[in-house]
N, C-alpha and C positions, 0 to 999 in steps of 0.2 A: 414191395412184397416179393415180386418175382426175382428181383436182384438179390435179395436176401436168400432166396431159395437156390440161387445159382443157375437160373434158367435164362440163358441169353436170348433165346428166340422170343419167348413171351415178354421179357423185359423190353426188348427192342420194339416190339409192336405196341406195347402200352405207352412207351415214351413217344412213339410216332403219333399215336392217337391223341395224346395230351397236346403235342405241338400243333396238330391239325386243328383241334378245337380252339387253341389260342389264336391261330391264324384266322379262322373263321370269325371268331368274336371280334377281333380287331378290324377285319374287313367290314363287318356290319357296322361297328362303331364309326369308322371313317368313310362309310358308304362308298367303298371302292367299286370300280366297274366289274370286278370279278364276282361280287355278290349278285349283281343283276344277271350276269352270265350263268352263274350256278342256278339261279332261280329259273331262268329260261330253259336250261338243260335238265333241270330236275335233280341235279346232284353236283357235288364237288368232285372234280377230277384232280389228279395230282398236278396237272399243268395249271389249273386255276389256283390251287393252293400255293404253288410256287410263285406265281405272279402276285397273288394276294399277300404273300409275305414280303415281297419286294416293294409293293406300292406304299404301305405305311412306313417301311424302312426309309424309303426315299423322302417321303413327305415330312417325316419327323426327324430325319437325319439320325436314325436309330438303327445301326447295323445289327444290333442284337436280335431283332425279329427275324431278319433274313438268315443270320447265322444259326439261330436256334432251329429254324425250319430246315436248313441244309443239313444240319447234324441229324435231325429226326428222319429226313428222307434217306440219308445214308444208312441209318439203323433199319429202316423199313426194307430197303433193298438187300443189304449185306447181312444184317442181323436176323431178319425175319424170313424173307423169301429165299435167300441163298443159304442162310444158316451157317455162315462161315466165320462169324465173330464169336470169340469166347466171352465169358462173363467179364473178364478183366478189360476187354475192349469196350464192351457195352457200358461198363461203369465209368469209363472216361467221358462218356457223353452225358451222363446224368446231370452234372452241374450246369451244362448248357441248357438242358430242358428245364431244369429248376429255375434258372435265371429268366428264361422266356416266360414261364408261368408267372413268376413274381412280377415281371415288368408288365405283362398283360393285365394282371390284377390292378396294378397301379394305374395304367392307362384307362382301363374300363371304369375305375372309380373317380377319375378326374373329369 
């Protein structure tokens, strides 16, 4: 929706949020240490999300999870906070986030 409107800032943040929810869901499914740390700390920090993306990537030999998160974090920093990405740059990231979402759905249903 925000991509279609040509809004790179909001598009970036929404894609980041989708990726973050994917990472959290996979962390819960695979009972990663980061889930327990997030519960202890009362929230998910970016450092926990980063580690939580890598843990199932390593376990499943599935680099897509880590790559999707890395792309999303790049959008969060450069597309949302710094607002230096144009919509054409943001659009390049969309397929990575879509693949992460699709793979997350597959893993959660298995």
